[in-house]
N, C-alpha and C positions, 0 to 999 in steps of 0.2 A: 559518568565515568567510574572506573574502579576505585573504591575507597576502602578496601578491605585489608590493605597491607600497610605496614608501618606501625610503630608504637602509638597506641592511643587512637588509631584510626577507627572510625565507626563503619559498620556495614551499611550498604545502600538500603534505603527504605524500599518497601514494596512498590511504591509508585515509581521510584527511580529504576528499579529492576525491570518493571513492565515497560517503561519508556525505552530503556536500552534494548530490550528484546524487540519491541515494535520497530525501532530504528534499524535493527539488523534485518528484520523481515522485510522492511520497506526497501532496503538496499538490495535484497535478493530478487526483486522483480526482474524478470527476464533472465535470471541466472539459475533459479530453481524452477521445476515444472509447475504450471498453474495448479494442477490437482493437488500437489503437495503443499504449495504455498498457501492456498486458501484454507487447508485443513490446519496447518500450524497457526495461522492467524486466528482461526476460529477457536482453537484451544487457548490461545492467549486471551482472547476476549472473554472466555469463560473461566479464566483463572486456573487452567490446568498446568500449573507450574511444574509439578512433579514429572509429568510426561514431557514437557518441553525441555527440561534441563538436560536430558540425554537425546531426545528426538531431534532437536535442532542441530547440534553439532554432528550427530550421526548422519543426518540428511546431507549436510555439507560434505562430509567424508565420502558417503556413498556415491554422490553425484560429482565428486572431485571438483567442488567449487572452491576456489581460492578467495581469501578475504584480505583486506588491507589491515594494517596494524590498528587503525582507528576502529574498524569493524570488530577486530578481535578483542579490543578493550571493552567494547559494548557487550559482546557475547560473553566475555568473562564476568562482567558485572552481573548479568542475569543468571548465568549458570551457577556461579558460586553463591549468589544470594539465595538461590533455591536449593542449595545443598548438592549440586552436581559436581562431577569430577573435573578438575582443572586439566587433567591429561587429555581429555577429549577436545577441549578448546585448543590446547597447544598442538594437537595433531592435525588440525585443519590446515589445509594448504595456504600458502602466502601468495599474494599478488601485490605489486607496487601501487596499482591504481585500479579502481573499478573499471571493468571492461566496457567497451562500446557495445551497445545492444545488437544482437543478431536480428531482432524484430524490426519490422518496418510498419509504419502507420499510414492509414489512408486519409487523405484530406477530402477535397470536394468529390472524389470518386467513391467515397464510402457510402454505406447504406442510408445515412441520414437519420432523421428522427423516427422513433417508433413509440409504442405504448409504454415500454419500460422507461424510456427517457422521461415521459410525462409523469410516471409514478415517482421517479427519483426527484423530479422538480417539485412535485407536491410534498414529498417526504422531507426535503432539505430544510424548509423554514421551521418545521416542528421538531427537528433533531438538534439537540443542544450542542453548541460548539462549532457548528458548520458555518463557514463564511462564504464558501463557493463550491459548486459542483460542476465538473466538466466531464465530457465523455469523448473518448477517442476510439476509433476502430483500428484494430491491429490486423494486419494481413496474416492469414494462416491457410494451410492446405485445405482444411475442411470448411473454409468460409471465414468471413471477418469475425473477430472476437472483440466483444465490448470491453473497454477498459474505463473504469470510473476513477476520476481523480478528484478528491475532495480536499479543499483547503480548510483547516480547522485551527481553532485556538489551542494553545498548548495545554495538555492535560486531557486524558480520556480518549486519546487517539486509538488505542487498542479496542476499546468498547465500541467506538464509532465504526471502526473497520468491521467488527463483527456484525453490527446492526445492518450496515449496508450490504454486507455479504448475504445475510439472511434474507433481506428484501429481494435481492437478485435470485437467490435460490428459490424463493416463493414464486418468482416469475419464470422458473424453469431452467435457469442457468446452472449447470452442474458444477462448474468450477469458476465461480465469479472472481473477476480481477478487480480488486478495489485497492486504491492507493490513497491513504490519508496522510497528507503532508502538514506538519505543524509549521508555525511561522518561522522557527529558527532552523529548519532542516534545509540543507542545500540539496536540490534535486539531483539525483543520480543521472547518468547519461540516458538510461531507459525513460525516466520521467521527463527529461527535457525533450526527448523525441516525441513522447506522447502528448505533452502540453503543446508542442508546436503544431500538432494536427488536431487538437481538441476543439470541441464546441462547448460554449458555456450553456449549461442547462438552467442554472440558477446562481445568482450572486446576491449576497445580503445587502450590499450598498447600491444596488441597481434600481431600486424601486419596483414598479410593476413590470413583470417580464411578459412580453407579448407571446401569445400562442402561435406556434409555427403554422404556416398556411396549410401544410399537409405533412403527413408522416410517411416514413418508408423510403425506399430507394428513389432518388431523384429529388428529395426534399432540399430546400435551399441550404447551402453550406455556409459556414462562417459563424461568427459570434452573433447571437440573437438578442443581446442586451447592449444598451449603450454604455459608453465609457465616461459619461459626464459626471 
């Protein structure tokens, strides 16, 4: 949270500012276009703070996306820590609560497992901080869109988001949708809807994960690891 005001108050650290920015970008899933959101998250993972300090509030203004006061406090923490203008933060529209998502997610009728899911499952155990990886299919006019939801330990969420996005880009996805949720983050309506339709690709406490019988449309739906 913002700690730059008041006598003797210290400025937020680099890590605090990055976590605040990550949490704002996380909350923007389903509220900003995929193409813009993945780029802003990529910049954060690369430390492009000078670009983000104006690009993020301007993106919210351009797309007329309102934010809650909690989200504004996080945005202010990041923007001011990186030398950005407070007036841009103050100009962003206000909403009382995060809106319900326009997006809908496919359950058993989704495409099922594919090679990219297997790549993500193989990548997860060797990616520091990941505790689980899930995949949901979002309905879209051009065909289902993959959404990756990773549960992670606190710290390094921005870097993890960037790494998973780059893995999906290498698999040919132009605008990868990757949501990295830390243990203390309350899922937004968008994430709750995605998690309700998601399949588990890998979970750190599940032991050996069985290989799906087949990949592609018609693959078995539902969680493929035990809960024991």
